[in-house]
C-alpha positions in Angstrom: -24.3 -1.4 50.2 -24.9 1.9 48.4 -21.1 2.4 47.8 -20.9 -1.1 46.3 -23.7 -0.3 43.9 -22.1 2.9 42.8 -18.8 1.1 42.2 -20.6 -1.6 40.2 -22.2 1.0 38.0 -18.8 2.6 37.4 -17.2 -0.7 36.5 -20.1 -1.7 34.2 -19.8 1.5 32.3 -16.1 1.3 31.7 -16.3 -2.4 31.0 -19.1 -1.9 28.4 -17.2 0.9 26.7 -13.9 -1.1 26.6 -15.8 -4.1 25.2 -17.4 -2.0 22.5 -14.0 -0.6 21.5 -12.6 -4.2 21.4 -15.5 -5.5 19.3 -15.0 -2.7 16.8 -11.2 -3.1 16.6 -11.0 -6.9 16.5 -11.9 -7.3 12.8 -9.6 -4.6 11.4 -6.8 -5.7 13.7 -7.1 -9.3 12.6 -7.0 -8.1 8.9 -3.9 -5.9 9.6 -2.0 -8.8 11.2 -3.1 -10.9 8.3 -1.4 -8.5 5.9 1.9 -8.9 7.8 1.7 -12.7 7.5 0.2 -13.1 4.0 3.0 -13.2 1.3 0.5 -11.8 -1.2 0.8 -8.4 0.5 4.6 -8.4 0.6 4.2 -6.0 3.6 6.9 -4.6 5.9 4.1 -3.6 8.3 5.3 -5.8 11.2 8.7 -4.0 11.2 7.0 -0.6 11.2 4.7 -1.8 14.0 7.7 -2.9 16.0 9.2 0.6 15.6 5.9 2.2 16.7 5.7 -0.2 19.7 9.2 0.6 20.8 8.5 4.3 20.7 5.3 4.0 22.6 6.9 1.8 25.3 9.9 4.2 25.6 7.6 7.1 26.4 5.0 5.2 28.5 7.7 3.8 30.9 8.8 7.4 31.9 7.2 9.4 34.7 4.4 11.9 34.2 5.4 15.6 34.5 1.9 16.9 35.1 -1.7 15.7 35.5 -4.1 15.5 32.7 -7.5 17.3 32.7 -11.0 15.9 32.3 -11.2 17.6 28.9 -8.4 15.4 27.5 -10.1 12.2 28.7 -13.4 13.3 27.2 -11.7 14.0 23.8 -10.0 10.6 23.8 -13.3 8.8 24.7 -15.2 10.8 22.0 -12.5 9.8 19.4 -12.8 6.1 20.3 -16.6 6.4 19.9 -16.3 8.3 16.6 -14.3 5.5 15.0 -17.5 3.5 15.0 -18.7 5.6 12.1 -15.5 5.0 10.2 -15.8 1.2 10.8 -19.4 1.3 9.7 -18.3 2.8 6.4 -15.6 0.2 6.0 -18.1 -2.6 6.8 -20.8 -1.4 4.3 -18.3 -0.7 1.5 -16.4 -4.0 2.1 -13.1 -2.1 2.1 -10.9 -3.6 4.9 -8.4 -0.6 4.6 -11.1 1.8 5.8 -11.7 -0.1 9.0 -8.0 -0.5 9.6 -7.5 3.3 9.2 -9.8 3.7 12.2 -7.1 1.9 14.3 -4.9 5.0 13.7 -7.6 7.1 15.5 -7.7 4.5 18.3 -3.9 4.8 18.7 -4.1 8.6 19.0 -6.9 8.4 21.6 -5.0 5.8 23.6 -1.9 7.9 23.4 -3.7 10.8 24.9 -5.3 8.6 27.6 -1.8 7.4 28.5 -0.5 10.9 28.7 2.4 10.3 26.4 2.7 14.1 25.7 2.9 14.7 29.5 5.8 12.4 30.3 9.5 13.0 30.8 10.2 11.1 27.6 7.4 12.9 25.8 5.9 11.9 22.4 3.3 13.5 20.3 0.2 11.2 20.4 -0.8 12.5 16.9 2.5 11.8 15.2 2.8 8.5 17.0 -0.6 7.5 15.5 0.8 8.5 12.1 3.8 6.3 12.7 1.4 3.4 13.5 -0.4 4.0 10.2 2.7 2.7 8.3 1.9 -0.7 9.7 -0.9 -0.8 7.1 0.0 -1.9 3.6 0.5 1.7 2.5 3.0 0.9 -0.2 0.6 -1.3 -2.0 -2.2 1.3 -1.7 0.1 4.1 -3.1 1.4 1.9 -5.9 -2.2 1.0 -7.1 -3.7 4.5 -6.7 -1.0 7.0 -7.7 1.9 4.8 -8.7 1.7 5.8 -12.4 1.7 9.5 -11.4 4.8 9.0 -9.3 6.4 7.2 -12.3 5.7 10.1 -14.5 7.1 12.7 -12.0 10.2 10.6 -11.5 10.7 10.1 -15.2 10.4 13.9 -15.9 12.9 14.7 -13.1 15.4 12.1 -14.2 15.1 13.2 -17.8 16.0 16.8 -16.9 19.0 15.6 -14.9 20.2 13.2 -17.5 19.9 15.9 -20.2 22.4 18.0 -18.3 24.9 15.0 -18.2 24.5 13.4 -21.6 24.1 14.7 -25.1 21.8 12.1 -26.5 18.8 11.8 -24.2 15.3 11.1 -25.5 12.2 11.0 -23.2 8.8 9.6 -24.0 6.6 9.2 -21.0 8.2 6.8 -18.6 10.7 5.7 -21.2 14.1 7.3 -21.4 16.9 6.6 -23.9 20.4 7.6 -22.9 23.2 7.3 -25.5 21.1 4.6 -27.3 20.5 2.6 -24.1 16.8 2.1 -23.2 15.9 3.0 -19.6 12.4 2.4 -18.2 11.0 4.1 -15.1 8.7 1.2 -14.2 6.5 0.7 -11.2 9.3 -0.4 -8.8 11.0 2.9 -9.7 7.9 5.0 -9.2 9.2 6.3 -5.9 6.4 4.8 -3.7 8.8 3.0 -1.5 11.0 6.1 -1.1 7.9 8.1 -0.3 6.8 5.6 2.4 10.3 5.5 3.9 10.7 9.3 4.1 7.2 9.7 5.4 7.9 7.2 8.1 11.1 8.9 9.0 9.3 12.2 9.2 6.5 10.7 11.4 9.1 9.2 13.9 11.0 12.5 14.0 7.8 14.5 14.5 6.7 12.1 17.3 9.9 13.0 19.1 10.1 16.7 18.1 6.4 17.4 18.6 6.3 20.3 16.0 3.4 22.6 15.8 1.7 24.5 13.0 3.9 25.7 10.3 6.9 23.7 11.5 5.0 20.5 10.9 3.7 21.6 7.5 7.3 22.6 6.5 8.6 19.3 7.7 6.0 17.3 5.8 6.8 19.3 2.6 10.5 18.7 3.2 10.0 15.0 3.5 8.0 14.9 0.3 10.6 16.9 -1.6 13.4 14.8 -0.2 11.6 11.6 -1.3 11.1 13.0 -4.8 14.7 14.3 -5.1 16.1 11.1 -3.8 14.2 9.0 -6.2 15.1 11.2 -9.2 18.8 10.9 -8.1 18.5 7.2 -7.9 17.0 6.8 -11.4 19.5 9.3 -12.8 22.4 7.2 -11.3 20.9 4.0 -12.6 20.3 5.4 -16.0 23.8 6.8 -16.2 25.1 3.4 -15.2 23.1 1.7 -17.9 24.4 4.2 -20.5 28.0 3.7 -19.5 27.6 0.0 -19.5 29.2 -2.9 -17.6 32.4 -2.7 -19.7 33.3 0.8 -18.6 32.0 0.5 -15.0 33.3 -3.0 -14.3 29.9 -4.1 -13.0 26.2 -4.2 -14.1 24.4 -1.4 -12.3 21.1 -3.2 -12.7 22.3 -6.4 -11.0 22.3 -7.0 -7.3 23.7 -5.9 -5.0 24.7 -2.8 -7.1 21.1 -1.8 -7.9 20.1 -1.6 -4.2 23.4 0.0 -3.3 22.8 2.8 -5.7 19.3 3.3 -4.3 20.6 3.4 -0.7 23.3 5.9 -1.7 20.8 8.2 -3.4 18.4 8.1 -0.4 21.2 8.6 2.1 22.3 11.7 0.2 19.0 13.5 1.0 18.3 12.1 4.5 20.3 14.8 6.4 17.6 17.4 5.6 15.1 15.6 7.9 17.7 15.3 10.7 18.4 19.0 10.5 14.7 19.8 10.5 14.1 17.6 13.6 17.0 19.2 15.5 15.7 22.6 14.6 12.2 22.0 16.1 13.0 19.7 19.1 11.6 21.1 22.3 13.5 21.5 25.5 13.6 18.3 27.6 10.9 18.1 30.2 11.9 18.3 33.9 11.4 15.2 36.0 8.6 15.5 38.6 9.2 13.2 41.6 5.5 12.5 42.1 2.2 13.3 40.5 -0.8 13.0 42.5 -3.2 10.5 41.2 -6.5 11.8 39.9 -9.3 10.0 41.8 -11.6 8.2 39.3 -14.8 10.1 38.6 -17.8 8.0 39.5 -19.9 7.4 36.4 -23.5 8.2 36.6 -26.2 5.8 35.7 -26.8 7.6 32.4 -23.2 7.2 31.4 -23.4 3.5 32.2 -26.4 3.2 29.9 -24.7 5.2 27.2 -21.7 2.8 27.3 -24.1 -0.2 27.1 -25.8 1.4 24.1 -22.4 1.9 22.5 -21.6 -1.8 23.0 -24.9 -2.7 21.3 -24.2 -0.3 18.4 -20.7 -1.9 18.0 -22.2 -5.4 17.7 -24.8 -4.0 15.2 -22.0 -2.4 13.1 -20.0 -5.6 12.7 -23.2 -7.5 11.8 -24.2 -4.9 9.1 -24.3 -6.6 5.7 -21.8 -5.2 3.1 -23.1 -3.1 0.2 -20.0 -2.2 -1.8 -20.4 0.6 -4.3 -17.4 -0.4 -6.5 -19.0 -3.6 -7.7 -18.3 -4.2 -11.4 -21.0 -4.6 -14.0 -22.5 -8.1 -13.8 -23.6 -8.1 -17.5 -20.0 -8.4 -18.8 -18.6 -11.8 -19.7 -15.4 -13.2 -21.1 -14.3 -16.5 -22.6 -10.9 -17.9 -23.4 -10.2 -18.3 -27.2 -11.0 -21.8 -28.5 -7.6 -22.0 -30.2 -4.3 -20.2 -30.1 -2.3 -21.1 -33.1 -2.3 -24.9 -33.3 -3.2 -25.3 -29.7 -6.7 -26.1 -28.6 -8.1 -24.7 -25.3 -8.7 -26.9 -22.3 -10.9 -25.0 -20.0 -9.7 -24.7 -16.4 -12.4 -24.1 -13.7 -12.3 -21.2 -11.3 -11.8 -22.1 -7.7 -14.8 -21.9 -5.3 -13.3 -18.8 -3.7 -12.8 -17.1 -7.1 -16.3 -17.9 -8.3 -17.8 -16.6 -5.0 -15.8 -13.4 -5.4 -17.0 -12.6 -8.9 -20.6 -13.5 -7.9 -20.3 -10.9 -5.0 -18.4 -8.2 -6.7 -19.2 -8.6 -10.4 -16.8 -8.9 -13.3 -15.8 -12.1 -15.1 -12.8 -14.4 -15.4 -11.8 -17.3 -17.6 -8.9 -19.8 -17.5 -7.6 -22.2 -20.1 -4.6 -24.3 -20.9 -3.1 -24.5 -24.3 -0.6 -27.4 -24.2 2.2 -26.3 -21.9 0.9 -22.7 -21.8 -1.9 -21.2 -19.8 -4.1 -18.1 -20.1 -6.0 -16.1 -17.4 -8.4 -13.4 -18.5 -10.1 -11.0 -16.0 -12.6 -8.4 -17.2 -14.1 -5.6 -15.0 -15.4 -2.1 -14.9 -13.8 -1.7 -11.4 -10.0 -2.3 -11.7 -9.3 -1.1 -8.2 -11.4 -4.0 -6.9 -10.5 -6.8 -9.4 -7.2 -6.2 -11.1 -3.8 -6.9 -9.5 -0.3 -7.7 -10.5 0.3 -11.5 -10.9 3.0 -11.5 -8.2 0.4 -10.8 -5.5 -1.6 -14.0 -6.0 1.4 -16.1 -6.9 3.2 -15.2 -3.6 0.0 -16.1 -1.8 0.1 -19.5 -3.5 3.6 -20.1 -2.2 5.6 -19.2 -5.4 8.8 -17.3 -5.2 8.3 -14.4 -7.5 10.8 -12.0 -9.0 10.1 -9.0 -11.2 11.9 -9.1 -14.6 10.9 -5.7 -16.0 8.6 -4.4 -18.7 8.6 -4.2 -22.4 6.4 -2.3 -24.9 6.5 -4.5 -28.0 4.4 -5.9 -29.4 2.0 -5.1 -26.5 3.0 -3.4 -23.2 3.6 -6.2 -20.7 5.2 -6.7 -17.3 7.3 -9.9 -16.9 7.8 -12.1 -13.8 9.6 -15.3 -13.0 7.7 -17.6 -10.6 9.2 -20.7 -8.9 6.8 -23.3 -7.4 7.5 -25.2 -4.2 8.7 -28.2 -6.2 11.3 -26.0 -8.0 9.4 -25.8 -11.3 9.9 -22.3 -12.9 7.5 -20.3 -15.0 7.5 -17.1 -16.9 4.4 -14.9 -16.4 3.5 -11.9 -18.5 0.5 -9.6 -18.0 -1.0 -6.8 -19.9 -4.0 -4.6 -19.2 -6.3 -3.6 -22.1 -9.3 -1.3 -22.2 -12.3 -1.3 -24.5 -11.2 2.2 -25.6 -7.9 1.0 -27.0 -5.7 1.8 -24.0 -2.9 -0.6 -23.2 -0.9 -0.7 -19.9 1.7 -2.9 -18.3 0.8 -2.1 -14.7 -2.4 -1.9 -12.6 -1.4 1.6 -11.5 -1.5 2.9 -15.1 -4.8 1.1 -15.8 -6.3 2.6 -12.6 -5.0 6.1 -13.6 -6.6 5.9 -17.0 -9.8 4.4 -15.5 -10.1 7.3 -13.0 -10.1 9.7 -16.0 -13.0 7.7 -17.6 -15.0 5.5 -15.3 -17.0 4.0 -18.1 -14.1 2.0 -19.5 -14.0 -1.8 -19.3 -10.6 -3.3 -18.5 -9.3 -6.8 -19.2 -6.2 -8.3 -17.7 -4.4 -10.8 -20.0 -2.1 -13.0 -18.1 0.1 -15.5 -20.0 1.9 -18.3 -18.2 4.6 -20.5 -19.9 7.2 -23.0 -18.6 10.6 -21.5 -18.3 11.9 -24.3 -20.5 9.9 -22.9 -23.4 12.2 -21.0 -25.8 11.8 -17.2 -26.3 10.5 -17.9 -29.8 7.7 -20.2 -28.5 6.7 -17.6 -25.9 6.6 -14.9 -28.5 4.5 -17.1 -30.8 2.0 -17.8 -28.0 1.8 -14.1 -27.1 1.2 -13.2 -30.7 -1.5 -15.8 -30.9 -3.2 -14.6 -27.7 -3.5 -11.0 -28.9 -4.5 -12.0 -32.4 -7.3 -14.1 -30.9 -8.3 -11.1 -28.8 -8.4 -8.9 -31.9 -5.6 -6.7 -30.5 -3.5 -5.0 -33.2 0.2 -5.1 -32.6 2.6 -2.2 -32.3 0.5 0.8 -31.4 0.3 1.9 -27.7 -2.3 4.3 -26.6 -1.0 6.7 -24.0 -3.0 8.8 -21.5 
């Protein structure tokens, strides 16, 4: 009877702790899976997760080489409990990414509990957790936060390389002119994707090599340098191809599949440095141990059972905590679509219930209107990280096939897209981002970069939609009418 009661306490404690961990992880995990399935995120996270899962299974199915100590178990349990604070922050701030980042800590703790570092096919639990982190939409986060800085670094590096190859090279920010041919280092060329790919390769290599201290720091710096060099090489090759032209090359370097082939060649040229690093730090293979005595489970005391139960209650309270985001835009700003653009009168389009609820919760303002065959969407905010996004994100989420067509700076910096609806109808979409201080940007990343330098600025996204059947002259006239109605002078671009 007494033994049964002790076993019951032990089971209740472990069950309560496991239930608390599941309650805390369920929401972030559901959001993460949603990013893999939602076209708006354009995420490769599921592929990266499969790579992580394969690595973890490869190690976990090998025998243990030695027993683990109680200290390791206590550390893992403490980490799982500590993630509650991270998820509380994500819940209060209403930032899903923060809660999802706690999953990385969970993976590390579970890797230690599974003893992946003590197996014949050993892995580093820490670097395996870093590998799992790439299942998050990191590329989108990098593009929005430091994408413009990466653009600038890539443009400067490419400009130096091109100056050594060509006589007539002019550089102005992210614009490069080579032998009279205009080359633009836009957001897709920022290097974010190369950075993610090299960081993932380093994390996988480090999981297998299990480096320590300076070796890990050196490897990380090497991966970062390789990503930058590879991206500069890619831009240099593309710019040289543009300068030489299709007539001399026999193909258009900016057209597929040549554009992607150039990128793969450039990245492949710098990949060997990571392979050499991994080979240089790989530990000796662990010797197989025929058997490892099982560690008898330690009976939990009544106090530990109550502690696990309290943790479960705290987990439930955390997920029920109301959100109080700090990056809410000012609620006293408003915006209205112009009554007329040229000869076209506005026909107001209502916001969807979801859009209206979003702006009510997070501030900011938006307006939609149709002008004959054209449409205009305006979004104004003091928090561009929360409200502004490239049009391809929402269009993909609505089922459109979206392709990026590039950027132009005249008369107003704009990014251009082609969107094809499910019924085959094609549209051209242009977007510009304007601040009340006179800044103009063609990407969210540049707008965010400028906003971080002056958090008092108010930003407006100006998105124009036209049928693809409209002539370039009609689209230019509509654009000119939009910016005239918004009192935006043409021609001058304010740079950071």
